[in-house]
Structures are given as structure tokens and as C-alpha cells.
C-alpha positions as CSV (number, residue, x, y, z in Angstrom):
1,M,-0.2,0.0,-0.3
2,L,1.1,3.3,-0.8
3,P,2.0,6.0,1.8
4,S,-0.7,8.5,2.3
5,A,1.9,10.7,2.7
6,P,5.0,11.9,0.7
7,L,8.8,10.2,1.7
8,Y,10.4,13.5,1.1
9,P,8.8,16.4,2.3
10,R,8.1,19.6,0.5
11,L,11.2,22.4,2.0
12,H,8.7,24.7,3.4
13,E,7.6,21.5,5.5
14,R,8.4,21.0,8.7
15,P,8.6,17.7,10.1
16,M,7.4,17.1,13.4
17,L,9.0,15.1,16.1
18,P,8.8,12.6,18.9
19,R,7.8,14.8,21.5
20,A,10.0,12.8,24.0
21,L,12.5,13.3,21.1
22,L,12.1,17.0,21.3
23,A,11.9,17.5,24.6
24,T,15.6,15.1,25.1
25,L,17.1,17.6,22.6
26,V,16.4,21.0,24.4
27,L,16.9,19.6,27.9
28,T,20.6,18.3,26.6
29,G,21.1,21.3,23.9
30,C,21.0,23.2,26.8
31,N,24.2,21.1,28.9
32,L,25.5,19.9,25.4
33,A,29.0,21.6,26.4
34,R,29.3,20.7,29.6
35,I,28.4,17.0,28.8
36,A,31.4,16.9,25.8
37,D,33.5,18.2,28.4
38,N,32.8,15.2,30.7
39,Q,32.4,12.8,28.0
40,T,35.8,14.2,26.9
41,V,38.6,14.0,30.0
42,M,36.2,10.5,31.2
43,V,36.2,8.5,28.1
44,M,38.4,9.6,25.0
45,A,41.2,11.8,26.8
46,P,42.7,8.2,28.2
47,E,42.2,6.2,25.1
48,I,44.4,9.8,23.2
49,L,46.8,9.9,25.7
50,A,47.3,6.2,25.1
51,V,48.5,6.3,21.9
52,P,51.8,6.9,20.9
53,D,51.6,9.0,17.9
54,V,51.9,13.0,18.2
55,G,50.9,14.1,14.9
56,L,47.5,11.3,15.4
57,G,47.0,13.1,18.9
58,C,47.2,16.6,17.9
59,A,45.4,16.3,14.5
60,T,42.7,15.2,16.9
61,G,42.3,18.3,19.1
62,A,42.9,20.9,16.2
63,A,39.8,19.2,15.3
64,L,37.6,19.2,18.2
65,A,38.9,22.7,19.5
66,P,36.2,24.5,16.9
67,V,33.5,22.3,17.7
68,L,33.8,22.1,21.3
69,G,34.0,26.1,21.2
70,A,30.5,25.8,19.2
71,L,28.3,23.6,21.5
72,P,24.8,24.5,22.4
73,G,25.7,25.9,25.9
74,G,29.4,26.8,25.2
75,K,28.9,30.6,25.2
76,A,27.6,30.5,29.6
77,K,29.5,27.7,30.2
78,P,32.5,26.8,28.2
79,A,34.2,22.9,28.3
80,H,36.8,24.3,29.8
81,R,38.8,21.0,31.0
82,A,38.4,19.2,27.1
83,L,39.1,22.8,25.5
84,L,42.3,23.2,27.6
85,L,43.4,19.4,25.8
86,T,42.5,19.9,22.9
87,E,44.0,23.3,22.7
88,L,47.1,21.7,23.8
89,S,47.6,19.0,21.8
90,A,46.8,21.3,18.6
91,A,49.9,23.3,19.7
92,M,51.8,20.0,19.0
93,C,51.1,20.3,15.2
94,A,52.7,23.4,15.3
95,E,55.8,22.5,16.9
96,P,57.6,20.6,14.9
97,R,56.5,22.8,11.7
98,A,58.6,25.5,13.5
99,W,62.0,23.2,14.2
100,D,61.7,21.7,10.8
101,S,61.8,25.3,9.3
102,E,64.6,26.1,12.0
103,L,66.8,23.3,10.5
104,Q,65.5,23.8,7.1
105,G,67.2,27.2,7.8
106,A,70.5,26.3,9.3
107,V,70.8,24.4,6.0
108,A,70.4,27.1,3.4
109,A,72.2,29.4,5.9
110,R,75.7,26.8,5.8
111,E,75.1,26.6,1.7
112,G,74.9,30.7,1.2
113,R,71.4,30.9,0.2
114,A,70.7,33.8,2.8
115,A,67.5,34.5,0.7
116,S,66.0,30.6,1.8
117,A,67.1,31.4,5.1
118,R,65.6,34.1,6.1
119,D,62.4,32.7,4.4
120,L,62.7,29.7,6.8
121,Y,63.4,32.1,9.8
122,E,60.4,33.7,8.6
123,A,58.2,31.0,8.5
124,E,59.5,29.3,12.0
125,R,58.3,32.4,14.1
126,R,54.8,32.1,12.1
127,H,54.9,28.6,13.5
128,H,55.9,29.2,16.6
129,T,53.2,32.1,17.5
130,T,51.0,30.1,16.6
131,A,51.9,27.4,18.9
132,A,52.5,30.1,21.7
133,A,48.6,30.8,20.7
134,R,47.1,27.6,21.1
135,Y,49.5,27.7,24.2
136,W,47.8,30.4,25.7
137,R,44.2,29.4,25.5
138,A,44.8,26.8,26.4
139,W,45.9,27.7,29.7
140,G,43.1,30.4,29.8
141,H,41.0,28.0,30.1
142,A,43.1,25.9,33.0
143,N,42.0,29.8,34.7
144,A,38.7,30.0,33.9
145,W,38.0,26.5,35.5
146,W,40.4,26.0,38.3
147,G,40.6,30.3,39.0
148,E,43.5,32.1,39.1
149,I,47.0,29.7,39.2
150,G,49.3,30.5,40.7
151,T,47.6,33.6,43.6
152,G,46.0,32.3,45.8
153,D,44.7,28.9,47.5
154,C,44.9,25.5,46.0
155,P,42.0,24.8,44.3
156,A,40.2,21.1,44.4
157,F,40.7,18.4,42.0
158,D,37.8,15.5,40.7
159,S,40.1,12.3,40.8
160,E,37.7,10.6,38.5
161,A,38.2,13.5,35.7
162,N,42.1,12.9,36.0
163,E,41.7,16.7,36.7
164,E,45.0,16.6,38.5
165,L,47.0,15.6,34.7
166,L,44.6,18.1,33.4
167,Y,45.8,20.9,36.2
168,M,50.0,19.7,35.0
169,L,49.3,19.6,31.7
170,G,47.5,23.7,32.1
171,L,50.8,24.0,33.9
172,S,52.9,23.2,31.1
173,A,50.7,24.8,28.7
174,G,51.4,28.0,30.3
175,L,54.9,27.5,30.4
176,L,55.2,27.2,26.6
177,A,52.9,29.8,25.3
178,L,55.6,31.6,27.3
179,V,58.9,30.1,25.3
180,H,57.0,29.9,22.4
181,D,55.8,33.5,22.6
182,G,59.4,34.7,22.8
183,A,60.5,32.6,19.2
184,G,57.8,34.0,17.9
185,G,59.0,37.5,18.5
186,L,56.0,37.9,21.3
187,Q,53.5,38.2,18.7
188,V,51.2,36.8,21.1
189,G,51.4,38.7,24.5
190,V,51.9,36.0,26.8
191,P,52.4,37.7,30.6
192,L,56.4,37.7,31.5
193,D,55.0,37.2,34.8
194,T,53.0,33.9,33.3
195,P,56.6,31.3,34.8
196,R,56.0,32.3,38.4
197,K,52.8,31.5,38.1
198,V,53.3,27.9,36.8
199,E,55.9,27.6,39.2
200,R,53.9,28.6,42.1
201,G,50.8,26.6,41.1
202,A,53.4,23.3,40.2
203,R,53.1,23.5,44.4
204,C,49.7,22.1,44.1
205,L,50.7,18.4,42.8
206,D,52.7,15.8,44.6
207,D,55.7,15.4,42.4
208,S,56.3,12.0,43.6
209,Q,53.0,11.2,42.1
210,W,52.8,13.0,38.8
211,W,57.1,11.1,37.4
212,G,58.9,14.3,38.6
213,V,56.3,17.1,36.6
214,P,55.5,19.3,38.9
215,M,59.2,20.2,40.1
216,A,60.6,19.8,36.8
217,L,58.4,22.7,36.1
218,Q,58.8,25.0,39.2
219,A,63.4,23.7,38.8
220,A,62.9,25.0,34.8
221,V,61.6,28.5,35.5
222,W,64.1,28.6,38.8
223,A,66.9,28.5,35.7
224,S,65.6,30.5,33.3
225,V,64.8,33.7,36.1
226,P,66.7,35.8,38.0
227,G,66.4,34.9,41.8
228,A,63.6,32.7,41.5
229,A,65.3,29.5,43.0
230,P,64.9,29.8,46.4
231,E,67.8,30.1,48.7
232,G,70.6,27.2,48.8
233,T,68.8,25.1,45.8
234,D,70.3,24.4,42.8
235,P,67.6,23.8,40.2
236,R,69.9,22.0,37.4
237,E,70.3,19.7,40.1
238,T,66.0,19.9,41.2
239,L,66.1,19.2,37.4
240,E,67.9,16.4,36.9
241,A,66.5,14.6,40.1
242,S,63.2,15.3,38.2
243,A,64.4,13.3,35.2
244,A,65.4,10.8,36.5
245,A,62.2,10.0,38.8
246,G,60.5,10.8,35.8
247,D,63.6,8.2,33.7
248,A,62.8,5.9,36.6
249,A,58.0,6.0,36.5
250,G,58.2,5.3,32.9
251,V,56.9,8.7,31.9
252,R,59.6,11.0,30.5
253,L,58.1,14.7,30.7
254,A,59.9,15.9,33.4
255,R,63.6,14.8,31.0
256,A,61.9,16.9,28.7
257,F,61.3,19.9,30.3
258,Q,65.6,19.2,31.7
259,V,66.6,19.2,28.0
260,Q,64.6,22.1,26.5
261,T,65.8,24.1,29.7
262,L,69.4,23.3,29.3
263,A,69.2,24.2,25.5
264,T,68.0,27.2,26.3
265,L,71.0,27.9,28.9
266,G,73.2,27.1,26.7
267,E,74.9,24.4,28.9
268,T,75.8,22.1,25.8
269,A,78.0,19.4,28.0
270,S,75.3,19.4,30.4
271,L,72.3,18.8,27.5
272,R,74.2,15.6,26.1
273,S,74.6,14.0,28.7
274,A,70.7,14.7,29.8
275,I,69.8,13.2,25.6
276,E,72.3,10.4,26.8
277,A,69.9,9.4,29.3
278,H,65.9,9.8,27.9
279,A,67.8,7.9,25.1
280,A,68.9,5.1,27.5
281,A,65.4,5.2,29.6
282,A,63.5,5.1,26.3
283,A,66.1,2.1,24.7
284,A,64.8,-0.3,28.3
285,D,61.6,0.7,27.8
286,T,59.6,-2.3,26.5
287,R,56.0,-1.8,27.2
288,T,53.5,-2.7,24.5
289,R,51.1,-0.6,25.8
290,D,52.0,2.8,27.2
291,P,48.9,4.4,28.9
292,R,50.7,8.1,28.7
293,G,52.3,7.0,25.3
294,L,51.5,10.0,23.6
295,L,53.3,12.6,26.1
296,N,56.1,9.8,26.2
297,A,56.1,10.7,22.0
298,Y,56.2,13.7,22.5
299,A,58.3,13.9,25.0
300,T,61.0,11.8,22.3
301,L,60.0,14.3,20.1
302,L,61.3,17.2,21.8
303,I,64.6,16.0,22.8
304,Q,65.4,14.8,19.5
305,H,64.9,18.4,17.8
306,E,66.7,19.4,20.4
307,S,69.8,16.4,19.3
308,D,68.9,17.7,15.7
309,R,70.3,21.2,16.2
310,L,73.6,19.6,17.7
311,W,73.6,17.0,14.9
312,M,73.3,20.0,12.4
313,A,75.7,22.5,14.7
314,D,78.6,19.5,13.6
315,A,77.5,17.5,10.7
316,G,75.3,18.9,8.9
317,H,72.2,17.1,8.6
318,R,69.8,15.6,11.6
319,T,70.3,12.5,14.0
320,P,70.4,9.9,11.6
321,A,67.5,6.9,12.6
322,G,68.8,4.7,15.5
323,A,71.1,7.7,16.7
324,L,69.6,9.5,19.4
325,G,71.9,9.7,22.3
326,T,75.2,9.8,20.2
327,F,76.6,13.2,18.7
328,P,79.2,13.8,15.5
329,I,82.0,13.9,17.6
330,D,82.0,11.1,20.1
331,P,83.7,8.6,19.1
332,E,81.1,6.1,18.8
333,A,79.3,7.8,16.3
334,A,82.1,8.6,14.4
335,L,82.8,6.9,11.5
336,D,84.9,3.4,11.9
337,M,86.8,3.3,8.6
338,E,88.3,-0.4,10.1
339,G,84.8,-1.1,9.7
340,V,83.9,0.3,6.9
341,D,87.3,-1.9,5.0
342,D,85.9,-4.7,6.4
343,L,82.7,-4.2,4.9
344,L,84.7,-3.5,0.9
345,D,86.5,-6.7,1.4
346,A,83.3,-8.7,1.8
347,L,81.9,-7.3,-0.7
348,M,84.6,-7.2,-3.6
349,P,85.6,-10.7,-4.8
350,E,89.0,-12.2,-3.4
351,L,92.0,-11.7,-5.7
352,D,94.3,-14.5,-5.9
353,E,97.5,-13.1,-6.5
354,S,98.4,-16.4,-8.0
355,P,97.8,-16.7,-11.8
356,P,95.7,-19.4,-13.0
357,A,96.6,-22.7,-14.0
358,D,95.7,-22.3,-17.7
359,A,96.9,-18.6,-17.9
360,A,100.7,-18.2,-19.3
361,T,103.3,-16.8,-17.8
362,E,103.6,-13.1,-17.1
363,T,108.0,-12.1,-18.6
364,E,109.5,-9.4,-18.9
365,P,109.4,-7.2,-21.8
366,S,111.8,-8.4,-24.4
367,T,114.1,-5.5,-25.6
368,E,114.6,-7.1,-28.9
369,G,113.2,-6.6,-32.2
370,P,111.0,-8.3,-34.0
371,T,112.5,-12.2,-35.3
372,P,112.6,-11.4,-38.9
């Protein structure tokens, strides 16, 4: 039997929704941002953090951030925790682009291509600015959710929503926002007092529970801001202790902050040692599934960039595959000519010094003329 009404109503006719469905959409629509906030931090975040792929994590954040900001109810009550996570993840897309432009610019400068080097430098600055803006928005969402960080009492955290982890990531975003804004020419305008707020906010976290990261953040600020370190405290020793604690716990984010700080300070010898320690810890980690795989992948990416800068300066190219933790001037990283000789001997056919049995015996060429 044919239906009494057309299957596809005309454009001016509005289909009638069941009342129960309409009521559900109205009720959830008003709180959709809050629902998405809870679902993102409690369901999606643990799964995303377990994937050791920075590119995938940053692409997810870049795709979700504008969607979360446009959800119904998001104007009055934004999904601050979810936006913190997605903006921070999105910033991880811009960082490698800045680093790649920096390294390509170094190659152009070595080859005397001044115009290309200048162009790549400008591209690097733009990518740094993009990263700074995203990290700064992530820091802003952290402050909107927990109150102005570093200016009052420590906030109360919801353990079921992984809020302490999100808070720690928010602190990292604040520090990285200033680092990238400085590298980008201060286009975002991150306030210079942000590191001190991060340092005070990090005191609200248990350092032993969070893989040495809170103390690493504090020590990074102490080492970078003159007069910030408590009396009798050596920031470099604190950074090393925090990084070692993180290595032992299997989450190497503290080591990444140590490496970045030492690179900023120009302490090359200590920087090399820290990169070697990271490479050794990563090689010893044999887990097939790491619940913090994304954080470790990001730490390796950051540390590899600092290694690439050292290799580029000494050898003119990035860190070779499998060589993270070694350097061009190290004997172990230098070209082993004996090994090369052995390889060539194996590839070339052996030459028998004695002539074959059927070959004519060589004689000295005759000085006499031809026989008539």
C-alpha cells in the first residue's frame, strides 16, 4: 500500500519530531557543552593519551577544539577542561613545523642561500606564534576552570575526571606559551609573569605521583628567571633529580623539560648527558601499551629536536635513525673506517695473487726487436 504522505516532504513543510525526542534535544542542548566536557576528559582523554603518536593526537585536538567551542551552552559555560586538552594537543601540530623550518633554515645558511634562510626563519616565527596562541588558550581555559593559577589557594581536584593530570598539562601549556611567544617575536603577548604563576601552581601537585613533572616545571622557572630559585637550591640538580624520577616511573616528560631548559641556557655538555639519559631510558622501556604513550612520544619529539640542532651544528644534518643519544664528535658516533674496510672486503671478490693454472706466465717484456 502506498503511503498517504510523500516520503520526502516539501522544503516548506517541517517534519514533526516525537515529543519525547524533542524534549531530550532541548534538555541536552542546554548542557551539551558540559556533557562533552565530561565525556572528553573521562572517556576520550585516557584513550588519546595512550596512543604514542603526536601527529594523531595533535590532529585530534585541532579538529575538536573549534567544535567544542561551538556547542550549545558553550558560550555561557564553555567546556574548559576539554578545550584545555584539545588546544594543548593542537599546539603540538605547530611545534614540529617550527622546528622543521629552523633546521631547514640552518641548512640554507650553511649553503649560503641567504634569501631561503631568511624565508625559513620567518616561517619558523609564524609557526612558533601559532603554537604560542594555542598554548595560551589552553592556559586560559585552565585558569577559567580552577581560578587564577598561582595567586591563591590550591584548587580542589576531581579525581574521577583526571583533573590533576589536566591541571599539570595546563601548567605546561602556560610555560610553553611564553617559550614559543618569545621565539615568535612576542606576537601573542604572553605576560612575563606567567612562569612565576606556573611555578607557584606546580606546588599544588604531588611530585612523586606525577613523575617528577611538577618539580621539573618549578626548576625550569628557577633556572630561567634570575633570583627565582629558593636559597640554597640548585635548579640544575633539581632538574636532574626530577628527570631521573620520571625515567624510573616510565613517563619521561620531566626529562624533556630538563633538556629544553639546558638548551635554552646553552649548557651543551649537560644537554648531551640529558639526551643520552633519555635515549637509554626509552630503549629500556619494553611496554607494548603505555597509558601515557602520547606524553612519552611528545617528550621524545622535543628531545630529538634538541639532538637535531646539535647534529646540524656539528655535522650539517639531523640525528641519524637510531643514533639518538650519540653525537658527531663522539668516538662511538664517528665513522669507523676499519668497519668500512671490512665491509668493502666482503663486497669485493677476493683476488688470488697466484695466476690461474691455464694462464700464461708473465715475463718481462723483451727489449729485442721482432724476429725477421
